[in-house]
Every structure is written in structure tokens, then in C-alpha cells.
C-alpha atoms as an extended CHARMM CRD file, in Angstrom:
* protein
*
       283  EXT
         1         1  MET       CA             91.5390000000       93.9850000000      106.1780000000  PROA      1               0.0000000000
         2         2  PRO       CA             93.0060000000       94.9750000000      109.3330000000  PROA      2               0.0000000000
         3         3  ASN       CA             91.6090000000       92.3390000000      110.9870000000  PROA      3               0.0000000000
         4         4  GLN       CA             93.0440000000       90.0420000000      108.8510000000  PROA      4               0.0000000000
         5         5  PHE       CA             96.6120000000       91.2100000000      109.8280000000  PROA      5               0.0000000000
         6         6  LYS       CA             95.8750000000       90.8250000000      113.2130000000  PROA      6               0.0000000000
         7         7  TYR       CA             94.5860000000       87.4770000000      113.0530000000  PROA      7               0.0000000000
         8         8  ILE       CA             97.4740000000       86.2650000000      110.9200000000  PROA      8               0.0000000000
         9         9  LEU       CA            100.1070000000       87.9180000000      113.1550000000  PROA      9               0.0000000000
        10        10  GLY       CA             98.4270000000       86.4440000000      116.3840000000  PROA      10              0.0000000000
        11        11  ILE       CA             98.5540000000       83.0040000000      114.7280000000  PROA      11              0.0000000000
        12        12  LEU       CA            102.3110000000       83.5960000000      113.8750000000  PROA      12              0.0000000000
        13        13  PHE       CA            103.1700000000       84.5360000000      117.4450000000  PROA      13              0.0000000000
        14        14  PHE       CA            101.2540000000       81.6750000000      118.9110000000  PROA      14              0.0000000000
        15        15  SER       CA            103.4900000000       79.0280000000      116.8560000000  PROA      15              0.0000000000
        16        16  CYS       CA            106.5140000000       81.0730000000      117.6680000000  PROA      16              0.0000000000
        17        17  MET       CA            105.9920000000       80.6580000000      120.9290000000  PROA      17              0.0000000000
        18        18  THR       CA            105.0740000000       76.9260000000      120.5800000000  PROA      18              0.0000000000
        19        19  ALA       CA            107.8260000000       76.0570000000      118.5310000000  PROA      19              0.0000000000
        20        20  SER       CA            110.4100000000       77.8280000000      120.7830000000  PROA      20              0.0000000000
        21        21  SER       CA            108.9150000000       75.2540000000      123.9940000000  PROA      21              0.0000000000
        22        22  PHE       CA            109.7830000000       72.2400000000      121.6240000000  PROA      22              0.0000000000
        23        23  GLY       CA            112.9850000000       73.3910000000      120.2730000000  PROA      23              0.0000000000
        24        24  GLN       CA            115.3800000000       70.4790000000      119.3240000000  PROA      24              0.0000000000
        25        25  LYS       CA            119.0450000000       70.5050000000      120.1140000000  PROA      25              0.0000000000
        26        26  ALA       CA            120.4420000000       70.4370000000      116.7190000000  PROA      26              0.0000000000
        27        27  MET       CA            119.1470000000       71.2960000000      113.3220000000  PROA      27              0.0000000000
        28        28  ASP       CA            120.7000000000       71.2940000000      109.8880000000  PROA      28              0.0000000000
        29        29  SER       CA            120.7680000000       74.5830000000      108.3540000000  PROA      29              0.0000000000
        30        30  SER       CA            121.1760000000       75.3870000000      104.6570000000  PROA      30              0.0000000000
        31        31  ARG       CA            120.9320000000       78.1810000000      102.0190000000  PROA      31              0.0000000000
        32        32  GLU       CA            118.9210000000       78.7370000000       98.9370000000  PROA      32              0.0000000000
        33        33  PHE       CA            118.9690000000       80.9560000000       95.8620000000  PROA      33              0.0000000000
        34        34  GLY       CA            116.0040000000       81.1810000000       93.5460000000  PROA      34              0.0000000000
        35        35  LEU       CA            114.0980000000       82.7830000000       90.7690000000  PROA      35              0.0000000000
        36        36  VAL       CA            110.4730000000       83.9390000000       91.3300000000  PROA      36              0.0000000000
        37        37  PHE       CA            107.7850000000       84.6460000000       89.1090000000  PROA      37              0.0000000000
        38        38  GLY       CA            104.2530000000       85.6750000000       89.8150000000  PROA      38              0.0000000000
        39        39  THR       CA            101.3100000000       87.9210000000       89.6820000000  PROA      39              0.0000000000
        40        40  GLY       CA             99.9070000000       90.8290000000       91.5560000000  PROA      40              0.0000000000
        41        41  TYR       CA             96.7660000000       92.8340000000       92.4240000000  PROA      41              0.0000000000
        42        42  TYR       CA             95.5440000000       95.2580000000       94.7640000000  PROA      42              0.0000000000
        43        43  ILE       CA             92.6720000000       96.2380000000       97.0150000000  PROA      43              0.0000000000
        44        44  GLY       CA             91.6650000000      100.1700000000       96.9220000000  PROA      44              0.0000000000
        45        45  ASP       CA             89.3210000000      102.5440000000       95.5530000000  PROA      45              0.0000000000
        46        46  LEU       CA             89.5030000000      100.8910000000       92.2910000000  PROA      46              0.0000000000
        47        47  ASN       CA             88.9880000000       97.3610000000       93.4830000000  PROA      47              0.0000000000
        48        48  PRO       CA             87.3420000000       97.3960000000       96.8030000000  PROA      48              0.0000000000
        49        49  ASP       CA             87.1500000000       93.8930000000       97.9640000000  PROA      49              0.0000000000
        50        50  LYS       CA             87.6270000000       91.2390000000       95.3630000000  PROA      50              0.0000000000
        51        51  HSD       CA             90.8990000000       89.4190000000       95.7360000000  PROA      51              0.0000000000
        52        52  PHE       CA             92.9870000000       88.4490000000       92.6770000000  PROA      52              0.0000000000
        53        53  GLY       CA             90.5240000000       90.9900000000       91.0140000000  PROA      53              0.0000000000
        54        54  GLY       CA             91.3830000000       94.0870000000       88.7530000000  PROA      54              0.0000000000
        55        55  ASP       CA             94.3740000000       93.7890000000       85.8780000000  PROA      55              0.0000000000
        56        56  THR       CA             96.7490000000       91.1330000000       86.8870000000  PROA      56              0.0000000000
        57        57  LYS       CA            100.0160000000       90.8480000000       85.1610000000  PROA      57              0.0000000000
        58        58  LEU       CA            102.9640000000       88.8140000000       85.4220000000  PROA      58              0.0000000000
        59        59  GLY       CA            106.1440000000       90.0110000000       87.5550000000  PROA      59              0.0000000000
        60        60  ALA       CA            109.7150000000       88.4460000000       88.4290000000  PROA      60              0.0000000000
        61        61  GLY       CA            112.4450000000       88.5560000000       91.0540000000  PROA      61              0.0000000000
        62        62  LEU       CA            115.1510000000       87.1570000000       93.0980000000  PROA      62              0.0000000000
        63        63  MET       CA            115.0320000000       85.1800000000       96.2750000000  PROA      63              0.0000000000
        64        64  TYR       CA            117.8100000000       84.4260000000       99.0600000000  PROA      64              0.0000000000
        65        65  ARG       CA            116.5650000000       81.6920000000      101.8650000000  PROA      65              0.0000000000
        66        66  GLU       CA            118.7140000000       81.2440000000      104.8820000000  PROA      66              0.0000000000
        67        67  ASN       CA            117.5280000000       77.9820000000      106.7710000000  PROA      67              0.0000000000
        68        68  PHE       CA            118.0470000000       78.2390000000      110.4110000000  PROA      68              0.0000000000
        69        69  ASN       CA            116.6370000000       74.3360000000      110.9800000000  PROA      69              0.0000000000
        70        70  LYS       CA            113.7280000000       72.5290000000      109.8520000000  PROA      70              0.0000000000
        71        71  ARG       CA            111.1210000000       74.7340000000      110.9540000000  PROA      71              0.0000000000
        72        72  TRP       CA            112.5890000000       78.3570000000      110.8090000000  PROA      72              0.0000000000
        73        73  SER       CA            113.5380000000       80.5950000000      107.7130000000  PROA      73              0.0000000000
        74        74  VAL       CA            114.7460000000       83.9770000000      106.8740000000  PROA      74              0.0000000000
        75        75  LYS       CA            114.1610000000       85.2080000000      103.4660000000  PROA      75              0.0000000000
        76        76  GLY       CA            115.4370000000       88.1980000000      101.5000000000  PROA      76              0.0000000000
        77        77  GLN       CA            113.4900000000       88.8000000000       98.1400000000  PROA      77              0.0000000000
        78        78  PHE       CA            113.4110000000       91.7640000000       95.5850000000  PROA      78              0.0000000000
        79        79  PHE       CA            110.3280000000       91.6460000000       93.1490000000  PROA      79              0.0000000000
        80        80  TYR       CA            108.8280000000       93.5810000000       90.1980000000  PROA      80              0.0000000000
        81        81  GLY       CA            105.3170000000       93.5770000000       89.9200000000  PROA      81              0.0000000000
        82        82  ARG       CA            102.5610000000       95.1890000000       88.2500000000  PROA      82              0.0000000000
        83        83  ILE       CA             98.7860000000       95.9820000000       89.2950000000  PROA      83              0.0000000000
        84        84  GLY       CA             96.0030000000       97.7070000000       87.9670000000  PROA      84              0.0000000000
        85        85  ALA       CA             92.0220000000       98.2220000000       87.7030000000  PROA      85              0.0000000000
        86        86  SER       CA             89.4150000000       99.8310000000       85.7750000000  PROA      86              0.0000000000
        87        87  ASP       CA             86.0190000000      101.2960000000       86.9810000000  PROA      87              0.0000000000
        88        88  ALA       CA             84.4920000000      100.0990000000       83.5340000000  PROA      88              0.0000000000
        89        89  ARG       CA             84.8040000000       96.3360000000       84.9760000000  PROA      89              0.0000000000
        90        90  ALA       CA             83.1630000000       97.2920000000       88.2910000000  PROA      90              0.0000000000
        91        91  GLU       CA             79.5090000000       96.1820000000       89.2560000000  PROA      91              0.0000000000
        92        92  ASP       CA             78.8210000000       99.3060000000       91.4610000000  PROA      92              0.0000000000
        93        93  PRO       CA             76.9950000000      101.9210000000       88.9830000000  PROA      93              0.0000000000
        94        94  TRP       CA             78.7520000000      104.7480000000       91.0070000000  PROA      94              0.0000000000
        95        95  MET       CA             82.2590000000      103.0440000000       90.3420000000  PROA      95              0.0000000000
        96        96  VAL       CA             81.3420000000      102.8230000000       86.4110000000  PROA      96              0.0000000000
        97        97  ASN       CA             79.9810000000      106.5860000000       86.0370000000  PROA      97              0.0000000000
        98        98  ARG       CA             83.2790000000      107.2970000000       87.6780000000  PROA      98              0.0000000000
        99        99  ASN       CA             85.2530000000      105.6160000000       85.0170000000  PROA      99              0.0000000000
       100       100  LEU       CA             88.8090000000      105.8000000000       86.6000000000  PROA      100             0.0000000000
       101       101  SER       CA             91.3660000000      103.2940000000       85.6590000000  PROA      101             0.0000000000
       102       102  PHE       CA             95.1440000000      102.9210000000       86.2380000000  PROA      102             0.0000000000
       103       103  ARG       CA             97.6840000000      100.8390000000       85.8040000000  PROA      103             0.0000000000
       104       104  ASN       CA            100.9850000000      100.3600000000       88.7300000000  PROA      104             0.0000000000
       105       105  GLU       CA            104.4470000000       99.1120000000       88.5120000000  PROA      105             0.0000000000
       106       106  ILE       CA            106.0430000000       97.9560000000       92.2650000000  PROA      106             0.0000000000
       107       107  LEU       CA            109.4200000000       97.0920000000       92.7970000000  PROA      107             0.0000000000
       108       108  GLU       CA            109.7250000000       95.8090000000       96.3360000000  PROA      108             0.0000000000
       109       109  GLY       CA            112.5010000000       94.5640000000       98.5920000000  PROA      109             0.0000000000
       110       110  ALA       CA            111.3030000000       92.5570000000      101.5740000000  PROA      110             0.0000000000
       111       111  ILE       CA            112.5620000000       90.3500000000      104.2490000000  PROA      111             0.0000000000
       112       112  GLN       CA            110.3010000000       88.0010000000      105.8930000000  PROA      112             0.0000000000
       113       113  ALA       CA            110.2850000000       85.0540000000      108.7190000000  PROA      113             0.0000000000
       114       114  GLU       CA            108.7730000000       81.5460000000      107.5240000000  PROA      114             0.0000000000
       115       115  LEU       CA            107.8270000000       79.1440000000      109.9530000000  PROA      115             0.0000000000
       116       116  ASN       CA            107.1480000000       75.5690000000      108.4550000000  PROA      116             0.0000000000
       117       117  TYR       CA            104.1470000000       73.5910000000      110.1500000000  PROA      117             0.0000000000
       118       118  VAL       CA            106.1840000000       70.3150000000      109.7670000000  PROA      118             0.0000000000
       119       119  ASP       CA            109.9250000000       69.7500000000      109.2820000000  PROA      119             0.0000000000
       120       120  TYR       CA            111.2420000000       70.5110000000      105.8520000000  PROA      120             0.0000000000
       121       121  GLN       CA            114.9070000000       70.7570000000      104.4910000000  PROA      121             0.0000000000
       122       122  ILE       CA            115.8200000000       71.1030000000      100.9910000000  PROA      122             0.0000000000
       123       123  ALA       CA            117.2360000000       67.9860000000       99.2960000000  PROA      123             0.0000000000
       124       124  ASN       CA            115.9370000000       65.9730000000      102.3620000000  PROA      124             0.0000000000
       125       125  LYS       CA            113.7290000000       63.1080000000      101.2060000000  PROA      125             0.0000000000
       126       126  ARG       CA            112.5560000000       62.3500000000      104.9580000000  PROA      126             0.0000000000
       127       127  ALA       CA            111.7630000000       66.2420000000      105.3480000000  PROA      127             0.0000000000
       128       128  LYS       CA            110.4820000000       67.0770000000      101.6260000000  PROA      128             0.0000000000
       129       129  PHE       CA            107.5060000000       69.3650000000      102.0820000000  PROA      129             0.0000000000
       130       130  SER       CA            105.6470000000       71.7870000000      104.3050000000  PROA      130             0.0000000000
       131       131  PRO       CA            103.0910000000       74.5580000000      104.6090000000  PROA      131             0.0000000000
       132       132  TYR       CA            104.0480000000       77.6180000000      106.0770000000  PROA      132             0.0000000000
       133       133  LEU       CA            103.2020000000       80.9450000000      107.3210000000  PROA      133             0.0000000000
       134       134  PHE       CA            105.3970000000       84.1600000000      106.6650000000  PROA      134             0.0000000000
       135       135  LEU       CA            105.5400000000       87.6340000000      108.4410000000  PROA      135             0.0000000000
       136       136  GLY       CA            107.9940000000       90.3330000000      107.2970000000  PROA      136             0.0000000000
       137       137  ILE       CA            108.9020000000       94.0870000000      106.4830000000  PROA      137             0.0000000000
       138       138  ALA       CA            108.9820000000       95.4600000000      103.0090000000  PROA      138             0.0000000000
       139       139  LEU       CA            110.3810000000       98.9670000000      101.0550000000  PROA      139             0.0000000000
       140       140  TYR       CA            108.5600000000       99.6430000000       97.6320000000  PROA      140             0.0000000000
       141       141  SER       CA            108.2910000000      101.9350000000       95.2610000000  PROA      141             0.0000000000
       142       142  HSD       CA            105.6010000000      102.6750000000       92.9680000000  PROA      142             0.0000000000
       143       143  LYS       CA            104.5300000000      104.8310000000       89.7960000000  PROA      143             0.0000000000
       144       144  PRO       CA            100.7700000000      104.8790000000       89.0870000000  PROA      144             0.0000000000
       145       145  GLN       CA             99.7740000000      105.7170000000       85.4010000000  PROA      145             0.0000000000
       146       146  ALA       CA             96.5720000000      106.5810000000       83.1960000000  PROA      146             0.0000000000
       147       147  GLU       CA             96.0720000000      106.1270000000       79.6960000000  PROA      147             0.0000000000
       148       148  PHE       CA             94.7240000000      109.2490000000       77.8540000000  PROA      148             0.0000000000
       149       149  GLU       CA             94.1830000000      109.5450000000       74.0190000000  PROA      149             0.0000000000
       150       150  GLY       CA             96.2660000000      106.2700000000       73.5400000000  PROA      150             0.0000000000
       151       151  LYS       CA             99.0670000000      107.2540000000       75.6350000000  PROA      151             0.0000000000
       152       152  TRP       CA            100.0750000000      106.3800000000       79.4330000000  PROA      152             0.0000000000
       153       153  PHE       CA            101.4950000000      109.4300000000       81.9360000000  PROA      153             0.0000000000
       154       154  ASP       CA            102.4780000000      109.2650000000       85.4040000000  PROA      154             0.0000000000
       155       155  LEU       CA             99.8530000000      110.6090000000       87.7800000000  PROA      155             0.0000000000
       156       156  GLN       CA            101.6710000000      111.7170000000       90.9690000000  PROA      156             0.0000000000
       157       157  PRO       CA            103.3390000000      114.7290000000       89.0540000000  PROA      157             0.0000000000
       158       158  LEU       CA             99.9110000000      115.8470000000       87.7210000000  PROA      158             0.0000000000
       159       159  GLY       CA             98.5800000000      116.1140000000       91.0040000000  PROA      159             0.0000000000
       160       160  THR       CA             94.9310000000      115.0080000000       90.1800000000  PROA      160             0.0000000000
       161       161  GLU       CA             93.4390000000      115.5230000000       93.8930000000  PROA      161             0.0000000000
       162       162  GLY       CA             94.8500000000      119.2930000000       93.5740000000  PROA      162             0.0000000000
       163       163  GLN       CA             98.3090000000      118.5580000000       95.1810000000  PROA      163             0.0000000000
       164       164  GLY       CA            100.5990000000      121.4390000000       94.6270000000  PROA      164             0.0000000000
       165       165  THR       CA             97.6860000000      123.7180000000       94.3140000000  PROA      165             0.0000000000
       166       166  THR       CA             95.9300000000      126.4100000000       96.2950000000  PROA      166             0.0000000000
       167       167  GLU       CA             93.4400000000      123.6120000000       96.8350000000  PROA      167             0.0000000000
       168       168  GLY       CA             95.3020000000      120.7320000000       97.6900000000  PROA      168             0.0000000000
       169       169  GLY       CA             98.1570000000      119.7590000000       99.7150000000  PROA      169             0.0000000000
       170       170  GLU       CA            102.0820000000      118.2160000000       98.8660000000  PROA      170             0.0000000000
       171       171  ALA       CA            102.6280000000      115.4100000000       96.3370000000  PROA      171             0.0000000000
       172       172  TYR       CA            102.0820000000      111.4500000000       98.0060000000  PROA      172             0.0000000000
       173       173  SER       CA            105.3080000000      109.7490000000       97.9590000000  PROA      173             0.0000000000
       174       174  LEU       CA            106.4830000000      106.9750000000       95.2260000000  PROA      174             0.0000000000
       175       175  ASN       CA            108.0440000000      105.1420000000       98.2150000000  PROA      175             0.0000000000
       176       176  GLY       CA            106.6950000000      103.5140000000      100.9480000000  PROA      176             0.0000000000
       177       177  LEU       CA            106.9240000000      101.0640000000      103.5920000000  PROA      177             0.0000000000
       178       178  ALA       CA            104.6530000000       97.8960000000      104.0350000000  PROA      178             0.0000000000
       179       179  PHE       CA            104.1050000000       94.6760000000      106.1070000000  PROA      179             0.0000000000
       180       180  PRO       CA            103.6790000000       91.4150000000      103.8540000000  PROA      180             0.0000000000
       181       181  PHE       CA            102.0630000000       88.6520000000      105.6420000000  PROA      181             0.0000000000
       182       182  GLY       CA            100.6090000000       85.3030000000      104.2790000000  PROA      182             0.0000000000
       183       183  VAL       CA            101.0090000000       81.3580000000      103.5520000000  PROA      183             0.0000000000
       184       184  GLY       CA            102.9280000000       78.9480000000      101.3670000000  PROA      184             0.0000000000
       185       185  PHE       CA            104.0810000000       75.5850000000      100.4010000000  PROA      185             0.0000000000
       186       186  LYS       CA            107.4060000000       74.0850000000       99.8440000000  PROA      186             0.0000000000
       187       187  PHE       CA            108.3090000000       71.0400000000       98.4660000000  PROA      187             0.0000000000
       188       188  ASN       CA            111.4390000000       69.2680000000       96.7880000000  PROA      188             0.0000000000
       189       189  LEU       CA            111.3880000000       68.7110000000       93.3140000000  PROA      189             0.0000000000
       190       190  PHE       CA            114.7910000000       66.4300000000       92.7410000000  PROA      190             0.0000000000
       191       191  SER       CA            118.3120000000       66.1240000000       94.2930000000  PROA      191             0.0000000000
       192       192  ILE       CA            118.8230000000       70.0460000000       95.6990000000  PROA      192             0.0000000000
       193       193  VAL       CA            116.1520000000       71.9560000000       93.8450000000  PROA      193             0.0000000000
       194       194  ALA       CA            113.1270000000       72.9240000000       95.3640000000  PROA      194             0.0000000000
       195       195  LEU       CA            109.5670000000       74.6680000000       94.3640000000  PROA      195             0.0000000000
       196       196  SER       CA            107.7090000000       77.0680000000       96.5340000000  PROA      196             0.0000000000
       197       197  GLY       CA            104.3250000000       78.5980000000       95.9630000000  PROA      197             0.0000000000
       198       198  GLU       CA            102.9830000000       81.4310000000       98.2460000000  PROA      198             0.0000000000
       199       199  TRP       CA            100.3040000000       83.9390000000       98.5960000000  PROA      199             0.0000000000
       200       200  GLY       CA            101.0760000000       87.2830000000      100.5920000000  PROA      200             0.0000000000
       201       201  ILE       CA             99.2640000000       90.6390000000      100.9620000000  PROA      201             0.0000000000
       202       202  ARG       CA            100.8820000000       93.7600000000      101.9230000000  PROA      202             0.0000000000
       203       203  LYS       CA             99.5980000000       96.2410000000      104.2510000000  PROA      203             0.0000000000
       204       204  THR       CA            100.5480000000       99.8060000000      103.2910000000  PROA      204             0.0000000000
       205       205  TYR       CA            100.2320000000      103.3920000000      104.6430000000  PROA      205             0.0000000000
       206       206  THR       CA             99.2160000000      104.9510000000      101.6600000000  PROA      206             0.0000000000
       207       207  ASP       CA             96.1070000000      105.6450000000       99.8220000000  PROA      207             0.0000000000
       208       208  TYR       CA             97.6730000000      106.5320000000       96.2690000000  PROA      208             0.0000000000
       209       209  LEU       CA             98.5930000000      103.0690000000       94.8680000000  PROA      209             0.0000000000
       210       210  ASP       CA             95.7510000000      104.2450000000       92.2900000000  PROA      210             0.0000000000
       211       211  ASP       CA             96.1640000000      107.6330000000       92.4560000000  PROA      211             0.0000000000
       212       212  VAL       CA             92.5320000000      108.1150000000       94.1370000000  PROA      212             0.0000000000
       213       213  SER       CA             91.9040000000      108.9310000000       97.4690000000  PROA      213             0.0000000000
       214       214  GLY       CA             89.9420000000      112.1430000000       98.4270000000  PROA      214             0.0000000000
       215       215  ALA       CA             87.4480000000      114.3030000000       96.6350000000  PROA      215             0.0000000000
       216       216  TYR       CA             87.2290000000      116.2100000000       93.3590000000  PROA      216             0.0000000000
       217       217  VAL       CA             88.8240000000      119.5070000000       92.9180000000  PROA      217             0.0000000000
       218       218  SER       CA             87.9180000000      122.3460000000       90.4670000000  PROA      218             0.0000000000
       219       219  PRO       CA             88.8960000000      121.5580000000       87.2160000000  PROA      219             0.0000000000
       220       220  VAL       CA             89.2920000000      125.3070000000       86.7570000000  PROA      220             0.0000000000
       221       221  VAL       CA             91.9020000000      125.3900000000       89.1620000000  PROA      221             0.0000000000
       222       222  LEU       CA             93.5750000000      122.1340000000       88.2850000000  PROA      222             0.0000000000
       223       223  ALA       CA             93.9420000000      123.2450000000       84.6210000000  PROA      223             0.0000000000
       224       224  THR       CA             95.2430000000      126.6790000000       85.5840000000  PROA      224             0.0000000000
       225       225  GLU       CA             97.8860000000      125.7600000000       88.1230000000  PROA      225             0.0000000000
       226       226  ASN       CA             98.6390000000      121.9580000000       87.1520000000  PROA      226             0.0000000000
       227       227  GLY       CA             97.7870000000      121.8580000000       83.5150000000  PROA      227             0.0000000000
       228       228  GLN       CA             95.1290000000      120.6660000000       80.9990000000  PROA      228             0.0000000000
       229       229  LEU       CA             96.0590000000      117.2950000000       81.5060000000  PROA      229             0.0000000000
       230       230  SER       CA             95.7360000000      117.1290000000       85.3140000000  PROA      230             0.0000000000
       231       231  ALA       CA             92.3260000000      118.3910000000       84.6900000000  PROA      231             0.0000000000
       232       232  ALA       CA             91.4350000000      115.6520000000       82.1760000000  PROA      232             0.0000000000
       233       233  LEU       CA             92.6260000000      112.6690000000       84.2480000000  PROA      233             0.0000000000
       234       234  SER       CA             90.9720000000      114.0450000000       87.4070000000  PROA      234             0.0000000000
       235       235  ASP       CA             87.4150000000      113.8410000000       86.4310000000  PROA      235             0.0000000000
       236       236  ARG       CA             86.5140000000      111.4610000000       83.8970000000  PROA      236             0.0000000000
       237       237  SER       CA             82.7820000000      110.8740000000       85.2950000000  PROA      237             0.0000000000
       238       238  LEU       CA             80.3360000000      109.6480000000       82.3140000000  PROA      238             0.0000000000
       239       239  SER       CA             77.7760000000      112.2020000000       83.9780000000  PROA      239             0.0000000000
       240       240  VAL       CA             77.1460000000      114.3880000000       87.1660000000  PROA      240             0.0000000000
       241       241  PRO       CA             74.5590000000      114.5000000000       89.6070000000  PROA      241             0.0000000000
       242       242  ASP       CA             71.3640000000      116.2020000000       88.9150000000  PROA      242             0.0000000000
       243       243  GLY       CA             71.2860000000      119.8840000000       89.4070000000  PROA      243             0.0000000000
       244       244  LEU       CA             75.2300000000      119.9730000000       89.6370000000  PROA      244             0.0000000000
       245       245  THR       CA             77.0770000000      121.4490000000       87.0450000000  PROA      245             0.0000000000
       246       246  GLY       CA             80.5210000000      119.8960000000       88.1480000000  PROA      246             0.0000000000
       247       247  ASN       CA             81.8100000000      117.1380000000       90.7760000000  PROA      247             0.0000000000
       248       248  ASP       CA             83.5120000000      119.9200000000       92.8660000000  PROA      248             0.0000000000
       249       249  GLY       CA             83.7950000000      118.5410000000       96.6950000000  PROA      249             0.0000000000
       250       250  LEU       CA             82.1760000000      115.5290000000       95.7930000000  PROA      250             0.0000000000
       251       251  ALA       CA             83.8100000000      111.9500000000       96.7580000000  PROA      251             0.0000000000
       252       252  ARG       CA             86.2060000000      110.5290000000       94.4270000000  PROA      252             0.0000000000
       253       253  GLY       CA             87.6960000000      107.9080000000       96.7940000000  PROA      253             0.0000000000
       254       254  ASP       CA             87.6510000000      106.7830000000      100.0820000000  PROA      254             0.0000000000
       255       255  ALA       CA             90.3230000000      108.7360000000      101.9660000000  PROA      255             0.0000000000
       256       256  GLY       CA             89.7140000000      106.5220000000      105.1570000000  PROA      256             0.0000000000
       257       257  ARG       CA             90.9320000000      103.4270000000      103.7990000000  PROA      257             0.0000000000
       258       258  ASN       CA             94.3510000000      102.7260000000      102.6610000000  PROA      258             0.0000000000
       259       259  ASP       CA             95.6340000000      100.6600000000       99.5590000000  PROA      259             0.0000000000
       260       260  TRP       CA             96.4400000000       97.2180000000      100.1050000000  PROA      260             0.0000000000
       261       261  TYR       CA             98.6720000000       95.0890000000       97.3100000000  PROA      261             0.0000000000
       262       262  SER       CA             99.3120000000       91.3950000000       96.9030000000  PROA      262             0.0000000000
       263       263  PHE       CA            101.5340000000       89.0330000000       95.0360000000  PROA      263             0.0000000000
       264       264  ALA       CA            101.1090000000       85.3280000000       94.2790000000  PROA      264             0.0000000000
       265       265  THR       CA            104.3000000000       83.7990000000       93.2080000000  PROA      265             0.0000000000
       266       266  LEU       CA            106.2660000000       80.5550000000       92.4590000000  PROA      266             0.0000000000
       267       267  THR       CA            109.8330000000       80.0840000000       93.2430000000  PROA      267             0.0000000000
       268       268  LEU       CA            112.4430000000       77.6790000000       91.8410000000  PROA      268             0.0000000000
       269       269  SER       CA            115.3780000000       77.5130000000       94.1180000000  PROA      269             0.0000000000
       270       270  ILE       CA            118.6110000000       75.6520000000       94.3170000000  PROA      270             0.0000000000
       271       271  ARG       CA            120.5340000000       74.6920000000       97.7990000000  PROA      271             0.0000000000
       272       272  LEU       CA            124.0650000000       76.6800000000       97.9590000000  PROA      272             0.0000000000
       273       273  GLY       CA            126.6960000000       74.5330000000       99.2010000000  PROA      273             0.0000000000
       274       274  LYS       CA            126.4140000000       71.5190000000      101.9430000000  PROA      274             0.0000000000
       275       275  PRO       CA            123.8530000000       71.4330000000      104.5620000000  PROA      275             0.0000000000
       276       276  ARG       CA            125.7600000000       72.3610000000      107.8880000000  PROA      276             0.0000000000
       277       277  THR       CA            124.7250000000       71.6890000000      111.6820000000  PROA      277             0.0000000000
       278       278  SER       CA            124.4020000000       74.4560000000      113.9750000000  PROA      278             0.0000000000
       279       279  CYS       CA            123.1290000000       74.5200000000      117.7090000000  PROA      279             0.0000000000
       280       280  ASP       CA            119.1890000000       75.3790000000      117.8010000000  PROA      280             0.0000000000
       281       281  TRP       CA            118.5230000000       78.9890000000      118.2560000000  PROA      281             0.0000000000
       282       282  ILE       CA            115.1550000000       78.9290000000      119.4300000000  PROA      282             0.0000000000
       283       283  ARG       CA            115.4590000000       76.5820000000      122.5010000000  PROA      283             0.0000000000
């Protein structure tokens, strides 16, 4: 996954340098406002490598785009999406036996730069579509939950890996920084209305989008210091290794690999005001 990030970053940087060397004297600029609809998924301990795997549910948001010229845009976006996964659907017998599951609500605010492959301008019949690359920065909040006896519970306050106990550290943060990057396609529908679709994945610096990262801790410690619910949701294994009475100290997740999340979206946008002409800022 980190190699994918470096690959996309390298393409975008090279494209920026190429576009700068062939800058035009004047370009039409414009602004857009749009409604965003889409779905999300994640890559992590309960879904290690399957894109569009896990539980995918609809999300929605708002978008504002500033088009500096026919090649360059900057977009601000707020998006509410949901992710989730369950070991019960895994192909790995170890994961099936671990028997964990979660859902998470993610609220993201992002700013991203977009580079069109060919000239594009909303409401322009001579520049009516283009694929594009994007790279940005985002702030997000999240809230992992798990179901137990028919009810959903917030996992972070429970400290299921010993956070807040004598065997664990501090609770993980419910807010974070992410770096979105990906690809998209824009095209004009009619008059001043356009439709764009994009897929992007987010590099994060947390391993707790799913509340799973390190090792099992003593259920006695969890029950005593964090409560019975913490112990019940920490270890839901169907069985324990032969010769052992519990999973204490065994791997619960992969602490060396952070989680990623992804959104695939469609945006219906409308041009605000009339197009205006400005000097090319990349020459």
C-alpha cells in the first residue's frame, strides 16, 4: 500500500512539472458547487487486501471546486461515509476463528488538487470531459462500534486491547490526519451541470479504524478495570489454541500495518456565476 502512494505521488509530481512547462497565456476559470454521493470501504486487520471488500454502505457530502484553468482545480469537500467488516466473511480460517466485526462512521473534510489529463471546462462544448488525478490532505473523525447481544457499542471507550488498564497504554484518538489520492473522470451533462466520478484511497496514521491492532490482554484485567463488556468484545474467538486456556499475549491484529479507508463517489455539480478569464498561474 505505501508503494501505491509513492507511485501516484510520483505521477502527479511529474505531471505538474510537465504542465508547468507548457503553460498557456490565458485560461478560463470557474467555480462549482455540488452534491456528493458514494460508498466506502477500508483495508485493515479485518479486510487485509480486498478492495471494495467488507461492508459497503452509502454516504453523502458537499463539494466546492475552484477551476483555475482547463487543467488545474482545487476542491474542498465534506463527506460522511461508513465502513465495516466481519471475520465471518473471511477466507482465512484464523480470521474466521477470531470472529471479530465492526462498523465505523467517518466524517471527512478534505482539500485536494486535481490535474486534468486533457482540457476540461464545465459548460464548454469544446472541452467537455477529462480523466484526472488528485492528491490532497484531509482531517477525519471516526467512531468504531461492535454489535453485542443485539446492541451496538462504541469500542474506543471500552479499551478492548487494554487501553486505560495496568496492561495497556492510552486510548487511541478518534480524530486523525489522512492523505487522499486517486483518479476520477469529469464530463458535462448539459448547460452548466456536470457529473464527476472518482475513486480515492486515504493513507492514515492509525491502526484503530477497526479497533484491532495489537495483542489480546487478560480478560480478568479487562473485566476488573474496564468492565465485563470490554472483556466480552475483546476476545470473541470461537476456540483457543490447543494446550492453552486463553489467548492472552497472542496476536489479535497486525500492529505493524496501519489502516486505510477509501471512498468511491459521484458528484453532481453546477457552475456558479459566469466563467472569468485570469492569467495562467503555472507559467
